PDB file of N, CA, C and O in Angstrom:
ATOM      1  N   MET A   1      66.420  41.911  49.059  1.00  0.00           N
ATOM      2  CA  MET A   1      66.254  41.382  50.392  1.00  0.00           C
ATOM      3  C   MET A   1      67.290  40.289  50.630  1.00  0.00           C
ATOM      4  O   MET A   1      67.745  39.616  49.705  1.00  0.00           O
ATOM      5  N   LYS A   2      67.639  40.141  51.885  1.00  0.00           N
ATOM      6  CA  LYS A   2      68.626  39.143  52.272  1.00  0.00           C
ATOM      7  C   LYS A   2      68.101  38.344  53.452  1.00  0.00           C
ATOM      8  O   LYS A   2      67.190  38.772  54.160  1.00  0.00           O
ATOM      9  N   ILE A   3      68.690  37.186  53.646  1.00  0.00           N
ATOM     10  CA  ILE A   3      68.370  36.338  54.782  1.00  0.00           C
ATOM     11  C   ILE A   3      69.546  36.405  55.744  1.00  0.00           C
ATOM     12  O   ILE A   3      70.701  36.373  55.321  1.00  0.00           O
ATOM     13  N   GLY A   4      69.252  36.498  57.039  1.00  0.00           N
ATOM     14  CA  GLY A   4      70.321  36.561  58.026  1.00  0.00           C
ATOM     15  C   GLY A   4      69.918  35.877  59.322  1.00  0.00           C
ATOM     16  O   GLY A   4      68.750  35.557  59.540  1.00  0.00           O
ATOM     17  N   ARG A   5      70.900  35.662  60.169  1.00  0.00           N
ATOM     18  CA  ARG A   5      70.661  35.130  61.510  1.00  0.00           C
ATOM     19  C   ARG A   5      71.197  36.146  62.500  1.00  0.00           C
ATOM     20  O   ARG A   5      72.343  36.583  62.390  1.00  0.00           O
ATOM     21  N   VAL A   6      70.378  36.518  63.460  1.00  0.00           N
ATOM     22  CA  VAL A   6      70.772  37.521  64.440  1.00  0.00           C
ATOM     23  C   VAL A   6      71.877  36.955  65.318  1.00  0.00           C
ATOM     24  O   VAL A   6      71.693  35.946  65.999  1.00  0.00           O
ATOM     25  N   ALA A   7      73.035  37.624  65.295  1.00  0.00           N
ATOM     26  CA  ALA A   7      74.183  37.190  66.089  1.00  0.00           C
ATOM     27  C   ALA A   7      74.240  37.940  67.418  1.00  0.00           C
ATOM     28  O   ALA A   7      74.822  37.445  68.384  1.00  0.00           O
ATOM     29  N   GLY A   8      73.648  39.117  67.474  1.00  0.00           N
ATOM     30  CA  GLY A   8      73.665  39.899  68.698  1.00  0.00           C
ATOM     31  C   GLY A   8      73.209  41.319  68.443  1.00  0.00           C
ATOM     32  O   GLY A   8      72.705  41.636  67.366  1.00  0.00           O
ATOM     33  N   THR A   9      73.388  42.175  69.438  1.00  0.00           N
ATOM     34  CA  THR A   9      72.995  43.567  69.304  1.00  0.00           C
ATOM     35  C   THR A   9      74.231  44.457  69.264  1.00  0.00           C
ATOM     36  O   THR A   9      75.313  44.076  69.712  1.00  0.00           O
ATOM     37  N   VAL A  10      74.039  45.639  68.721  1.00  0.00           N
ATOM     38  CA  VAL A  10      75.102  46.637  68.651  1.00  0.00           C
ATOM     39  C   VAL A  10      74.700  47.787  69.570  1.00  0.00           C
ATOM     40  O   VAL A  10      73.575  48.279  69.497  1.00  0.00           O
ATOM     41  N   VAL A  11      75.613  48.209  70.427  1.00  0.00           N
ATOM     42  CA  VAL A  11      75.335  49.285  71.377  1.00  0.00           C
ATOM     43  C   VAL A  11      76.227  50.468  71.049  1.00  0.00           C
ATOM     44  O   VAL A  11      77.436  50.319  70.872  1.00  0.00           O
ATOM     45  N   SER A  12      75.616  51.651  70.970  1.00  0.00           N
ATOM     46  CA  SER A  12      76.407  52.867  70.768  1.00  0.00           C
ATOM     47  C   SER A  12      75.937  53.918  71.765  1.00  0.00           C
ATOM     48  O   SER A  12      74.738  54.061  72.006  1.00  0.00           O
ATOM     49  N   THR A  13      76.870  54.642  72.334  1.00  0.00           N
ATOM     50  CA  THR A  13      76.513  55.652  73.330  1.00  0.00           C
ATOM     51  C   THR A  13      76.087  56.962  72.674  1.00  0.00           C
ATOM     52  O   THR A  13      75.328  57.738  73.255  1.00  0.00           O
ATOM     53  N   ILE A  14      76.576  57.199  71.471  1.00  0.00           N
ATOM     54  CA  ILE A  14      76.202  58.405  70.737  1.00  0.00           C
ATOM     55  C   ILE A  14      75.727  57.966  69.353  1.00  0.00           C
ATOM     56  O   ILE A  14      76.424  57.225  68.660  1.00  0.00           O
ATOM     57  N   SER A  15      74.533  58.427  68.953  1.00  0.00           N
ATOM     58  CA  SER A  15      74.012  58.040  67.643  1.00  0.00           C
ATOM     59  C   SER A  15      73.051  59.107  67.133  1.00  0.00           C
ATOM     60  O   SER A  15      72.672  60.021  67.865  1.00  0.00           O
ATOM     61  N   ALA A  16      72.664  58.977  65.871  1.00  0.00           N
ATOM     62  CA  ALA A  16      71.706  59.898  65.269  1.00  0.00           C
ATOM     63  C   ALA A  16      70.342  59.719  65.946  1.00  0.00           C
ATOM     64  O   ALA A  16      70.033  58.621  66.409  1.00  0.00           O
ATOM     65  N   PRO A  17      69.533  60.759  66.013  1.00  0.00           N
ATOM     66  CA  PRO A  17      68.230  60.683  66.684  1.00  0.00           C
ATOM     67  C   PRO A  17      67.305  59.591  66.142  1.00  0.00           C
ATOM     68  O   PRO A  17      66.464  59.083  66.884  1.00  0.00           O
ATOM     69  N   ILE A  18      67.439  59.227  64.890  1.00  0.00           N
ATOM     70  CA  ILE A  18      66.593  58.173  64.299  1.00  0.00           C
ATOM     71  C   ILE A  18      66.748  56.849  65.040  1.00  0.00           C
ATOM     72  O   ILE A  18      65.834  56.024  65.038  1.00  0.00           O
ATOM     73  N   PHE A  19      67.896  56.644  65.671  1.00  0.00           N
ATOM     74  CA  PHE A  19      68.149  55.381  66.365  1.00  0.00           C
ATOM     75  C   PHE A  19      67.679  55.380  67.820  1.00  0.00           C
ATOM     76  O   PHE A  19      67.800  54.364  68.504  1.00  0.00           O
ATOM     77  N   ASP A  20      67.146  56.503  68.299  1.00  0.00           N
ATOM     78  CA  ASP A  20      66.641  56.546  69.673  1.00  0.00           C
ATOM     79  C   ASP A  20      65.528  55.516  69.861  1.00  0.00           C
ATOM     80  O   ASP A  20      64.588  55.454  69.068  1.00  0.00           O
ATOM     81  N   HIS A  21      65.643  54.725  70.899  1.00  0.00           N
ATOM     82  CA  HIS A  21      64.650  53.707  71.268  1.00  0.00           C
ATOM     83  C   HIS A  21      64.515  52.601  70.209  1.00  0.00           C
ATOM     84  O   HIS A  21      63.474  51.950  70.125  1.00  0.00           O
ATOM     85  N   ARG A  22      65.548  52.393  69.413  1.00  0.00           N
ATOM     86  CA  ARG A  22      65.546  51.319  68.418  1.00  0.00           C
ATOM     87  C   ARG A  22      66.770  50.443  68.640  1.00  0.00           C
ATOM     88  O   ARG A  22      67.845  50.937  68.982  1.00  0.00           O
ATOM     89  N   ARG A  23      66.598  49.129  68.440  1.00  0.00           N
ATOM     90  CA  ARG A  23      67.728  48.209  68.582  1.00  0.00           C
ATOM     91  C   ARG A  23      68.423  48.036  67.244  1.00  0.00           C
ATOM     92  O   ARG A  23      67.786  47.993  66.192  1.00  0.00           O
ATOM     93  N   LEU A  24      69.736  47.938  67.307  1.00  0.00           N
ATOM     94  CA  LEU A  24      70.538  47.616  66.142  1.00  0.00           C
ATOM     95  C   LEU A  24      70.993  46.170  66.292  1.00  0.00           C
ATOM     96  O   LEU A  24      71.549  45.790  67.323  1.00  0.00           O
ATOM     97  N   LEU A  25      70.756  45.367  65.261  1.00  0.00           N
ATOM     98  CA  LEU A  25      71.093  43.950  65.313  1.00  0.00           C
ATOM     99  C   LEU A  25      72.268  43.642  64.393  1.00  0.00           C
ATOM    100  O   LEU A  25      72.314  44.103  63.253  1.00  0.00           O
ATOM    101  N   LEU A  26      73.212  42.861  64.897  1.00  0.00           N
ATOM    102  CA  LEU A  26      74.301  42.338  64.087  1.00  0.00           C
ATOM    103  C   LEU A  26      73.800  41.034  63.487  1.00  0.00           C
ATOM    104  O   LEU A  26      73.487  40.093  64.216  1.00  0.00           O
ATOM    105  N   CYS A  27      73.721  40.976  62.159  1.00  0.00           N
ATOM    106  CA  CYS A  27      73.148  39.810  61.477  1.00  0.00           C
ATOM    107  C   CYS A  27      74.190  39.132  60.596  1.00  0.00           C
ATOM    108  O   CYS A  27      74.857  39.779  59.788  1.00  0.00           O
ATOM    109  N   ASP A  28      74.317  37.829  60.765  1.00  0.00           N
ATOM    110  CA  ASP A  28      75.182  36.993  59.929  1.00  0.00           C
ATOM    111  C   ASP A  28      74.374  36.641  58.687  1.00  0.00           C
ATOM    112  O   ASP A  28      73.331  35.995  58.793  1.00  0.00           O
ATOM    113  N   LEU A  29      74.841  37.055  57.515  1.00  0.00           N
ATOM    114  CA  LEU A  29      74.097  36.789  56.286  1.00  0.00           C
ATOM    115  C   LEU A  29      74.164  35.305  55.936  1.00  0.00           C
ATOM    116  O   LEU A  29      75.174  34.641  56.171  1.00  0.00           O
ATOM    117  N   LEU A  30      73.060  34.794  55.366  1.00  0.00           N
ATOM    118  CA  LEU A  30      72.937  33.372  55.029  1.00  0.00           C
ATOM    119  C   LEU A  30      72.704  33.187  53.544  1.00  0.00           C
ATOM    120  O   LEU A  30      72.209  34.087  52.865  1.00  0.00           O
ATOM    121  N   THR A  31      73.067  32.000  53.039  1.00  0.00           N
ATOM    122  CA  THR A  31      72.736  31.611  51.666  1.00  0.00           C
ATOM    123  C   THR A  31      71.258  31.219  51.638  1.00  0.00           C
ATOM    124  O   THR A  31      70.650  31.065  52.697  1.00  0.00           O
ATOM    125  N   PRO A  32      70.667  31.053  50.448  1.00  0.00           N
ATOM    126  CA  PRO A  32      69.276  30.591  50.385  1.00  0.00           C
ATOM    127  C   PRO A  32      69.061  29.240  51.077  1.00  0.00           C
ATOM    128  O   PRO A  32      67.949  28.936  51.507  1.00  0.00           O
ATOM    129  N   ALA A  33      70.107  28.439  51.185  1.00  0.00           N
ATOM    130  CA  ALA A  33      69.995  27.133  51.853  1.00  0.00           C
ATOM    131  C   ALA A  33      70.141  27.262  53.374  1.00  0.00           C
ATOM    132  O   ALA A  33      70.014  26.273  54.096  1.00  0.00           O
ATOM    133  N   GLY A  34      70.406  28.484  53.860  1.00  0.00           N
ATOM    134  CA  GLY A  34      70.517  28.705  55.294  1.00  0.00           C
ATOM    135  C   GLY A  34      71.913  28.569  55.861  1.00  0.00           C
ATOM    136  O   GLY A  34      72.076  28.530  57.080  1.00  0.00           O
ATOM    137  N   GLU A  35      72.929  28.497  55.011  1.00  0.00           N
ATOM    138  CA  GLU A  35      74.325  28.389  55.464  1.00  0.00           C
ATOM    139  C   GLU A  35      74.940  29.775  55.613  1.00  0.00           C
ATOM    140  O   GLU A  35      74.694  30.644  54.776  1.00  0.00           O
ATOM    141  N   PRO A  36      75.734  30.002  56.661  1.00  0.00           N
ATOM    142  CA  PRO A  36      76.384  31.316  56.849  1.00  0.00           C
ATOM    143  C   PRO A  36      77.365  31.633  55.723  1.00  0.00           C
ATOM    144  O   PRO A  36      78.089  30.756  55.252  1.00  0.00           O
ATOM    145  N   THR A  37      77.380  32.891  55.301  1.00  0.00           N
ATOM    146  CA  THR A  37      78.304  33.324  54.246  1.00  0.00           C
ATOM    147  C   THR A  37      79.599  33.872  54.829  1.00  0.00           C
ATOM    148  O   THR A  37      80.600  33.975  54.119  1.00  0.00           O
ATOM    149  N   GLY A  38      79.595  34.227  56.121  1.00  0.00           N
ATOM    150  CA  GLY A  38      80.764  34.855  56.736  1.00  0.00           C
ATOM    151  C   GLY A  38      80.704  36.365  56.672  1.00  0.00           C
ATOM    152  O   GLY A  38      81.569  37.042  57.227  1.00  0.00           O
ATOM    153  N   ASP A  39      79.683  36.911  55.994  1.00  0.00           N
ATOM    154  CA  ASP A  39      79.493  38.357  55.922  1.00  0.00           C
ATOM    155  C   ASP A  39      78.460  38.773  56.965  1.00  0.00           C
ATOM    156  O   ASP A  39      77.548  38.014  57.291  1.00  0.00           O
ATOM    157  N   TYR A  40      78.616  39.972  57.474  1.00  0.00           N
ATOM    158  CA  TYR A  40      77.702  40.499  58.483  1.00  0.00           C
ATOM    159  C   TYR A  40      77.158  41.841  58.044  1.00  0.00           C
ATOM    160  O   TYR A  40      77.776  42.538  57.238  1.00  0.00           O
ATOM    161  N   THR A  41      75.997  42.203  58.577  1.00  0.00           N
ATOM    162  CA  THR A  41      75.440  43.531  58.379  1.00  0.00           C
ATOM    163  C   THR A  41      74.786  43.967  59.683  1.00  0.00           C
ATOM    164  O   THR A  41      74.407  43.140  60.513  1.00  0.00           O
ATOM    165  N   ILE A  42      74.663  45.270  59.847  1.00  0.00           N
ATOM    166  CA  ILE A  42      73.960  45.822  61.001  1.00  0.00           C
ATOM    167  C   ILE A  42      72.638  46.373  60.489  1.00  0.00           C
ATOM    168  O   ILE A  42      72.610  47.147  59.532  1.00  0.00           O
ATOM    169  N   ALA A  43      71.541  45.971  61.129  1.00  0.00           N
ATOM    170  CA  ALA A  43      70.218  46.378  60.685  1.00  0.00           C
ATOM    171  C   ALA A  43      69.383  46.872  61.858  1.00  0.00           C
ATOM    172  O   ALA A  43      69.531  46.399  62.985  1.00  0.00           O
ATOM    173  N   VAL A  44      68.512  47.822  61.579  1.00  0.00           N
ATOM    174  CA  VAL A  44      67.579  48.325  62.583  1.00  0.00           C
ATOM    175  C   VAL A  44      66.461  47.295  62.744  1.00  0.00           C
ATOM    176  O   VAL A  44      65.930  46.790  61.755  1.00  0.00           O
ATOM    177  N   ASP A  45      66.109  46.987  63.983  1.00  0.00           N
ATOM    178  CA  ASP A  45      65.081  45.987  64.277  1.00  0.00           C
ATOM    179  C   ASP A  45      63.715  46.665  64.405  1.00  0.00           C
ATOM    180  O   ASP A  45      63.526  47.518  65.272  1.00  0.00           O
ATOM    181  N   VAL A  46      62.761  46.287  63.542  1.00  0.00           N
ATOM    182  CA  VAL A  46      61.398  46.816  63.652  1.00  0.00           C
ATOM    183  C   VAL A  46      60.392  45.706  63.960  1.00  0.00           C
ATOM    184  O   VAL A  46      59.194  45.969  64.057  1.00  0.00           O
ATOM    185  N   VAL A  47      60.869  44.464  64.114  1.00  0.00           N
ATOM    186  CA  VAL A  47      59.959  43.335  64.358  1.00  0.00           C
ATOM    187  C   VAL A  47      60.240  42.619  65.677  1.00  0.00           C
ATOM    188  O   VAL A  47      59.663  41.563  65.938  1.00  0.00           O
ATOM    189  N   ASP A  48      61.114  43.174  66.508  1.00  0.00           N
ATOM    190  CA  ASP A  48      61.458  42.597  67.805  1.00  0.00           C
ATOM    191  C   ASP A  48      62.073  41.199  67.676  1.00  0.00           C
ATOM    192  O   ASP A  48      61.667  40.272  68.377  1.00  0.00           O
ATOM    193  N   ALA A  49      63.043  41.054  66.785  1.00  0.00           N
ATOM    194  CA  ALA A  49      63.750  39.784  66.595  1.00  0.00           C
ATOM    195  C   ALA A  49      64.748  39.576  67.722  1.00  0.00           C
ATOM    196  O   ALA A  49      65.224  40.535  68.330  1.00  0.00           O
ATOM    197  N   GLY A  50      65.061  38.315  67.995  1.00  0.00           N
ATOM    198  CA  GLY A  50      65.998  38.002  69.060  1.00  0.00           C
ATOM    199  C   GLY A  50      67.213  37.256  68.541  1.00  0.00           C
ATOM    200  O   GLY A  50      67.247  36.820  67.390  1.00  0.00           O
ATOM    201  N   ALA A  51      68.208  37.115  69.403  1.00  0.00           N
ATOM    202  CA  ALA A  51      69.442  36.423  69.043  1.00  0.00           C
ATOM    203  C   ALA A  51      69.142  34.994  68.611  1.00  0.00           C
ATOM    204  O   ALA A  51      68.355  34.287  69.240  1.00  0.00           O
ATOM    205  N   GLY A  52      69.791  34.584  67.519  1.00  0.00           N
ATOM    206  CA  GLY A  52      69.630  33.229  67.005  1.00  0.00           C
ATOM    207  C   GLY A  52      68.489  33.072  66.021  1.00  0.00           C
ATOM    208  O   GLY A  52      68.399  32.037  65.361  1.00  0.00           O
ATOM    209  N   GLU A  53      67.612  34.061  65.897  1.00  0.00           N
ATOM    210  CA  GLU A  53      66.487  33.942  64.970  1.00  0.00           C
ATOM    211  C   GLU A  53      66.930  34.236  63.539  1.00  0.00           C
ATOM    212  O   GLU A  53      67.819  35.053  63.300  1.00  0.00           O
ATOM    213  N   THR A  54      66.293  33.555  62.601  1.00  0.00           N
ATOM    214  CA  THR A  54      66.526  33.789  61.178  1.00  0.00           C
ATOM    215  C   THR A  54      65.578  34.908  60.748  1.00  0.00           C
ATOM    216  O   THR A  54      64.382  34.860  61.032  1.00  0.00           O
ATOM    217  N   VAL A  55      66.121  35.910  60.064  1.00  0.00           N
ATOM    218  CA  VAL A  55      65.347  37.108  59.746  1.00  0.00           C
ATOM    219  C   VAL A  55      65.459  37.484  58.273  1.00  0.00           C
ATOM    220  O   VAL A  55      66.392  37.086  57.577  1.00  0.00           O
ATOM    221  N   LEU A  56      64.481  38.261  57.823  1.00  0.00           N
ATOM    222  CA  LEU A  56      64.470  38.821  56.485  1.00  0.00           C
ATOM    223  C   LEU A  56      64.931  40.267  56.594  1.00  0.00           C
ATOM    224  O   LEU A  56      64.364  41.049  57.356  1.00  0.00           O
ATOM    225  N   ILE A  57      65.960  40.620  55.833  1.00  0.00           N
ATOM    226  CA  ILE A  57      66.580  41.938  55.926  1.00  0.00           C
ATOM    227  C   ILE A  57      66.366  42.698  54.618  1.00  0.00           C
ATOM    228  O   ILE A  57      66.722  42.216  53.542  1.00  0.00           O
ATOM    229  N   LEU A  58      65.785  43.881  54.724  1.00  0.00           N
ATOM    230  CA  LEU A  58      65.690  44.781  53.585  1.00  0.00           C
ATOM    231  C   LEU A  58      66.976  45.585  53.586  1.00  0.00           C
ATOM    232  O   LEU A  58      67.174  46.439  54.451  1.00  0.00           O
ATOM    233  N   ASP A  59      67.854  45.322  52.625  1.00  0.00           N
ATOM    234  CA  ASP A  59      69.177  45.949  52.573  1.00  0.00           C
ATOM    235  C   ASP A  59      69.235  46.885  51.372  1.00  0.00           C
ATOM    236  O   ASP A  59      70.011  46.677  50.440  1.00  0.00           O
ATOM    237  N   GLU A  60      68.413  47.902  51.413  1.00  0.00           N
ATOM    238  CA  GLU A  60      68.345  48.890  50.342  1.00  0.00           C
ATOM    239  C   GLU A  60      67.961  50.193  51.001  1.00  0.00           C
ATOM    240  O   GLU A  60      66.857  50.315  51.530  1.00  0.00           O
ATOM    241  N   GLY A  61      68.838  51.158  50.980  1.00  0.00           N
ATOM    242  CA  GLY A  61      68.693  52.381  51.749  1.00  0.00           C
ATOM    243  C   GLY A  61      67.367  53.102  51.645  1.00  0.00           C
ATOM    244  O   GLY A  61      66.773  53.435  52.671  1.00  0.00           O
ATOM    245  N   THR A  62      66.877  53.359  50.422  1.00  0.00           N
ATOM    246  CA  THR A  62      65.649  54.122  50.267  1.00  0.00           C
ATOM    247  C   THR A  62      64.458  53.373  50.853  1.00  0.00           C
ATOM    248  O   THR A  62      63.644  53.972  51.557  1.00  0.00           O
ATOM    249  N   GLY A  63      64.341  52.091  50.581  1.00  0.00           N
ATOM    250  CA  GLY A  63      63.245  51.293  51.142  1.00  0.00           C
ATOM    251  C   GLY A  63      63.324  51.218  52.653  1.00  0.00           C
ATOM    252  O   GLY A  63      62.298  51.266  53.332  1.00  0.00           O
ATOM    253  N   ALA A  64      64.528  51.100  53.185  1.00  0.00           N
ATOM    254  CA  ALA A  64      64.716  51.044  54.635  1.00  0.00           C
ATOM    255  C   ALA A  64      64.274  52.357  55.275  1.00  0.00           C
ATOM    256  O   ALA A  64      63.624  52.344  56.320  1.00  0.00           O
ATOM    257  N   ARG A  65      64.613  53.469  54.674  1.00  0.00           N
ATOM    258  CA  ARG A  65      64.200  54.770  55.218  1.00  0.00           C
ATOM    259  C   ARG A  65      62.685  54.940  55.135  1.00  0.00           C
ATOM    260  O   ARG A  65      62.085  55.538  56.029  1.00  0.00           O
ATOM    261  N   GLN A  66      62.055  54.422  54.073  1.00  0.00           N
ATOM    262  CA  GLN A  66      60.600  54.522  53.955  1.00  0.00           C
ATOM    263  C   GLN A  66      59.912  53.733  55.066  1.00  0.00           C
ATOM    264  O   GLN A  66      58.910  54.188  55.617  1.00  0.00           O
ATOM    265  N   ILE A  67      60.440  52.557  55.398  1.00  0.00           N
ATOM    266  CA  ILE A  67      59.864  51.764  56.478  1.00  0.00           C
ATOM    267  C   ILE A  67      59.961  52.513  57.798  1.00  0.00           C
ATOM    268  O   ILE A  67      59.051  52.444  58.625  1.00  0.00           O
ATOM    269  N   MET A  68      61.053  53.220  57.992  1.00  0.00           N
ATOM    270  CA  MET A  68      61.260  53.973  59.231  1.00  0.00           C
ATOM    271  C   MET A  68      60.484  55.297  59.229  1.00  0.00           C
ATOM    272  O   MET A  68      60.355  55.939  60.271  1.00  0.00           O
ATOM    273  N   GLY A  69      59.969  55.706  58.065  1.00  0.00           N
ATOM    274  CA  GLY A  69      59.205  56.947  57.980  1.00  0.00           C
ATOM    275  C   GLY A  69      60.043  58.195  57.811  1.00  0.00           C
ATOM    276  O   GLY A  69      59.574  59.298  58.093  1.00  0.00           O
ATOM    277  N   TRP A  70      61.278  58.039  57.356  1.00  0.00           N
ATOM    278  CA  TRP A  70      62.173  59.170  57.143  1.00  0.00           C
ATOM    279  C   TRP A  70      62.580  59.218  55.672  1.00  0.00           C
ATOM    280  O   TRP A  70      62.753  58.177  55.039  1.00  0.00           O
ATOM    281  N   THR A  71      62.733  60.430  55.128  1.00  0.00           N
ATOM    282  CA  THR A  71      63.227  60.547  53.757  1.00  0.00           C
ATOM    283  C   THR A  71      64.742  60.676  53.723  1.00  0.00           C
ATOM    284  O   THR A  71      65.386  60.271  52.755  1.00  0.00           O
ATOM    285  N   VAL A  72      65.308  61.246  54.792  1.00  0.00           N
ATOM    286  CA  VAL A  72      66.759  61.381  54.898  1.00  0.00           C
ATOM    287  C   VAL A  72      67.170  60.842  56.261  1.00  0.00           C
ATOM    288  O   VAL A  72      66.772  61.386  57.292  1.00  0.00           O
ATOM    289  N   ALA A  73      67.963  59.780  56.271  1.00  0.00           N
ATOM    290  CA  ALA A  73      68.438  59.198  57.528  1.00  0.00           C
ATOM    291  C   ALA A  73      69.619  58.280  57.224  1.00  0.00           C
ATOM    292  O   ALA A  73      69.729  57.769  56.109  1.00  0.00           O
ATOM    293  N   PRO A  74      70.502  58.064  58.194  1.00  0.00           N
ATOM    294  CA  PRO A  74      71.670  57.206  57.987  1.00  0.00           C
ATOM    295  C   PRO A  74      71.335  55.723  58.185  1.00  0.00           C
ATOM    296  O   PRO A  74      71.935  55.046  59.019  1.00  0.00           O
ATOM    297  N   ILE A  75      70.368  55.234  57.405  1.00  0.00           N
ATOM    298  CA  ILE A  75      69.933  53.841  57.534  1.00  0.00           C
ATOM    299  C   ILE A  75      70.092  53.147  56.192  1.00  0.00           C
ATOM    300  O   ILE A  75      69.732  53.699  55.152  1.00  0.00           O
ATOM    301  N   ARG A  76      70.633  51.936  56.218  1.00  0.00           N
ATOM    302  CA  ARG A  76      70.744  51.137  55.010  1.00  0.00           C
ATOM    303  C   ARG A  76      69.945  49.849  55.100  1.00  0.00           C
ATOM    304  O   ARG A  76      69.374  49.414  54.100  1.00  0.00           O
ATOM    305  N   ALA A  77      69.887  49.223  56.277  1.00  0.00           N
ATOM    306  CA  ALA A  77      69.258  47.912  56.409  1.00  0.00           C
ATOM    307  C   ALA A  77      68.269  47.882  57.579  1.00  0.00           C
ATOM    308  O   ALA A  77      68.501  48.479  58.631  1.00  0.00           O
ATOM    309  N   VAL A  78      67.151  47.161  57.358  1.00  0.00           N
ATOM    310  CA  VAL A  78      66.114  47.019  58.374  1.00  0.00           C
ATOM    311  C   VAL A  78      65.678  45.557  58.408  1.00  0.00           C
ATOM    312  O   VAL A  78      65.468  44.946  57.360  1.00  0.00           O
ATOM    313  N   VAL A  79      65.541  44.995  59.606  1.00  0.00           N
ATOM    314  CA  VAL A  79      64.970  43.654  59.753  1.00  0.00           C
ATOM    315  C   VAL A  79      63.461  43.814  59.634  1.00  0.00           C
ATOM    316  O   VAL A  79      62.841  44.472  60.469  1.00  0.00           O
ATOM    317  N   VAL A  80      62.853  43.206  58.584  1.00  0.00           N
ATOM    318  CA  VAL A  80      61.443  43.391  58.320  1.00  0.00           C
ATOM    319  C   VAL A  80      60.596  42.144  58.591  1.00  0.00           C
ATOM    320  O   VAL A  80      59.371  42.197  58.480  1.00  0.00           O
ATOM    321  N   GLY A  81      61.231  41.029  58.943  1.00  0.00           N
ATOM    322  CA  GLY A  81      60.453  39.834  59.228  1.00  0.00           C
ATOM    323  C   GLY A  81      61.299  38.765  59.906  1.00  0.00           C
ATOM    324  O   GLY A  81      62.525  38.743  59.795  1.00  0.00           O
ATOM    325  N   ILE A  82      60.602  37.879  60.612  1.00  0.00           N
ATOM    326  CA  ILE A  82      61.231  36.712  61.232  1.00  0.00           C
ATOM    327  C   ILE A  82      60.828  35.502  60.402  1.00  0.00           C
ATOM    328  O   ILE A  82      59.643  35.264  60.171  1.00  0.00           O
ATOM    329  N   ILE A  83      61.831  34.733  59.951  1.00  0.00           N
ATOM    330  CA  ILE A  83      61.583  33.580  59.071  1.00  0.00           C
ATOM    331  C   ILE A  83      61.395  32.324  59.910  1.00  0.00           C
ATOM    332  O   ILE A  83      62.226  31.999  60.758  1.00  0.00           O
ATOM    333  N   ASP A  84      60.297  31.625  59.664  1.00  0.00           N
ATOM    334  CA  ASP A  84      60.032  30.371  60.352  1.00  0.00           C
ATOM    335  C   ASP A  84      60.733  29.193  59.693  1.00  0.00           C
ATOM    336  O   ASP A  84      61.253  28.312  60.378  1.00  0.00           O
ATOM    337  N   ASP A  85      60.746  29.177  58.354  1.00  0.00           N
ATOM    338  CA  ASP A  85      61.292  28.032  57.637  1.00  0.00           C
ATOM    339  C   ASP A  85      61.753  28.468  56.250  1.00  0.00           C
ATOM    340  O   ASP A  85      61.154  29.353  55.639  1.00  0.00           O
ATOM    341  N   ILE A  86      62.813  27.847  55.760  1.00  0.00           N
ATOM    342  CA  ILE A  86      63.306  28.083  54.402  1.00  0.00           C
ATOM    343  C   ILE A  86      63.198  26.777  53.640  1.00  0.00           C
ATOM    344  O   ILE A  86      63.757  25.764  54.059  1.00  0.00           O
ATOM    345  N   ASP A  87      62.482  26.793  52.523  1.00  0.00           N
ATOM    346  CA  ASP A  87      62.298  25.595  51.702  1.00  0.00           C
ATOM    347  C   ASP A  87      62.888  25.868  50.323  1.00  0.00           C
ATOM    348  O   ASP A  87      62.308  26.613  49.532  1.00  0.00           O
ATOM    349  N   VAL A  88      64.048  25.261  50.033  1.00  0.00           N
ATOM    350  CA  VAL A  88      64.713  25.498  48.748  1.00  0.00           C
ATOM    351  C   VAL A  88      64.508  24.295  47.850  1.00  0.00           C
ATOM    352  O   VAL A  88      64.986  24.283  46.716  1.00  0.00           O
TER     353      VAL A  88
END
C-alpha cells in the first residue's frame, strides 16, 4: 500500500469497459511523513476521494482487480481509503 495526495482526475475518451462510470485519479505519492516524492500514479477511485485529499492506494494488480470484482482487467492501483491523519 502507498500513501498519496489526489492531484486531479484523468479523462479518457476511449477506455476498457471496466472503467465505465469510474473516476481515474492522478495521485502524487507521499513519504510516510507526508512529503511528496515527485512520483505519480493513476488509480481507480472506489471511495469518492476529491482533489487535495490524502488517500491510501492499493498498488498491487491482483488485489486491485479483486476489489473491482474482476479476475482479468487492466488495473494496477485502486484508491481504497481517505486518510484523516498520519502519525509517524
